[in-house]
N, C-alpha and C positions, 0 to 999 in steps of 0.2 A: 526499561520503561521509556516511553516516547510521549510526544505531545500531539502528534498528528499534524504538526506544522511542517509540511514537506520542504526539505531544503532545496530540492531541485530534482531533475530527472537524470537518469543514466541510460546507457544503451548497452544491451547485451552484445558482447563481441565474440564469445566462444561458449559452447555448450558441450560438456563431456558427460556421457551417460554410461553407467555400468549397472550391475545387478544390485548394488547397494544404494544407488540414488543417482543424482545428477549434480554436476559442478558447473557453476556459472561464473564467467568472468565479465565484469561490468565496468565500462568506462564511465567515470563520473568525476566531476571536479569537486571531490571531497577530500579535505585535508585532515591532519591529526588522527589518522587511523592507526590502530595497533592490532597485531594479531590477537585473536581471542575476544575482540571487542564486539558488542552487539550492534547490529545495523538492521534497519527495517527496509525491506524491499517489497513494494506494493503492499505494505502493511504487515508483512510476515517477518517476525524477529528471526534473524539468522546470525551466524558467527563469522566474522572476518577470518579467513584462513590465511590469506596472503594479500599483499597490496604492493603497489609500486608505480613506476612510470613506464610507458611504452618507450622502446628504443627507437629514436627517431620520431617520425610523425605517427599519430594514431592510425590504425588501420581503417580502410574504407569498408564498411559493412552494410550489406543490404542496399547498396546504391546511395547510402548517405555520404555527404561530404565529411571528411575527417574532422573539420572544424565543428561539426554538430555533435561530436562525441563527448562534449563536456570537458575538453582539455586533454591532457596526456596522462592523467592518473587513472588507475584501475584498481579493483579489488576482486577477490574471489570468495565465493560462498558455496557451501555444500548443502544440497537438499536431501535430507535423509528420506527413507521410504515413507515414513508417516507424513512428512511435509508434502511429498509428492502426491500422496493419496488425499490429503485434506485441503489442498490449495490448487490453483491452476498454474502455478509457476512451472510445472513440467511442460506446459504448452509453449513456453517462451522459446524463441529462437533468435539467432543472430540478427541484429537490426531492430529488435523490439525495445521500446522505451519502458522504463520502470521508474516509479517514485522511490526516492531515497531519503532516509532520515537517520542521522546518527542518534545514539541513545542519549537520554536526558542526563545532564550533569546536575549535581546538587545545587550549584549556584546559578542555574539557568532560570529564565522566566518561563512560566507555564502559560503560554498564549492560547493553547487549544484545550484539550482535556487529557486525562491520563489514558494512554493507549499502551496496552501490554505487548502487542505484536503477536498475540495468540488468536489467530483467526477463528471466528465462531462458525463461519460458513461461507460458501461461495454462492453468489446470486448472479443475475444477469441484468444488463441495462435494458430497460423497456422502451424508454423514449428520451430524446434529447431535444429540448426546445429553447430557442432564443427568446428572451423576454427583455426588450430594450437592450441595454449593455450587458445584462446578466444572462445566465443560463439556468434552465430548470431540468434536472435529471430525475427521471422516474426509474426506480429500481425494484426488482421483484423482492418480496419479503418471505423468506422461508418460514413455515408455520412454527418451527421450534424456537424462532427468535422473536415472534410477533409480540410477546408479552413485554419485551425489553425495549421496544421501539415506540416512543411517544412523541407527539407534536411538541416542538421546541426542545426536545432532548438532544443529547449528543450521540453521534455514531461515527465510526471510522469506515470510510469507503476507500478501499485500496490504500489504506494508511493515512487518508486525509481526514482531519477532524472537521466534521460538518454538523450543522444543525438541521434536524428534521423539520421540514416545512409543512408536511401533510402526511397522514397515514390512512391507507385504505385496507381492505381485507387482505389482499395478497401483494401489496406494493406500497412503497412510500416515495416521497419526493424530497429532494434537497435543492436549495438554491445555491448557485455557484457564482461568485463575484468574478470580474474579469481577471484580477490578479491570481486567484486560485486556478482559474481555467488556464491561464497562460503558463503557470509554473509547474503544472502537474500533467499527468497522462490523460486527464479528463478531456483535454483538447482533441485527443485522438479517438475518443470513445464513440461507438455507434450502437444503435439498437441490436441486441443479441450478444454484445461483448460481455465477458465475465468480469465480475468484480469481487473482491474480498470484503466481507463484512465483519466488524468487531463491535459488539454492542457495548454500552457504557458499563464498566466494571462495577460502578456504584450500584446500578440496578441489580446486578447479580448478588452483591453483598446484602442488599435490602431483602431480596427474595429469600436468601439463605437464613437471614435473621428471623424473618416472619415465619418461615417454615419451622424453625427450631422452637420458637415461642408458642406456636400453635399445637405442638405435640403434647 
C-alpha cells in the first residue's frame, strides 16, 4: 500500500530483458530498503530483488551527470510478463527518470490517498499548460475507467496522488503545484507521453457493494 506522495525520482541505469520479463536497476536516494520489500515505480507496485551502493561514483547514463542520479544507492526490480503487458515500464531505457515511493508503514501519516500500486490502465498526456506558478495537465480517460473519475475525486497518475480538477467525455484535468512538479517526473512530461492511471479504490468498493445489493 502507498500514499501517492512520491518521495523523489530515480534514474534507470540498466535494463536486462529475457523471455520471462525485464529487470531494471534504478539509482535513487532511497534508504531502509530490504529484499522482498514493495516499492512503487511510476505507480506500479514492484518487489525489491536487490539493493546496494555503486562502487565508486555512480555511472554516467544517457549523458546525465552522475550527481543527477540521486546519490550512490540503487535497487533492482523485475517486471514479470503481465507487468510488461499492462504497463509502459517495458519502454523505459537507461537514463529515464521514474517516480519512486516506498510502501506505507503502519505508523506513517497518510498525506495523499490509498494507492495500491495496481495500475488500472495506461493513458496519454494530452496537454501541459502553465497557469501562473502552477501547471494544468490534461490526460486521456479510458472508457473503462470513466465511471471512477469524478471532479474533486482522487486519482493516481504515475503513482502521484492528485485531485481531479475537471472531467470531460474522454479526458480529465489535474492541477499540479510547483512542489509536485519539481519532485516528480511530471516536469519532463510532454503531450503524447504515456502515464499510468490508478483510480480510487474506494470507488471500486462502492461499485462492488452497490452491484451486490442490487442483485
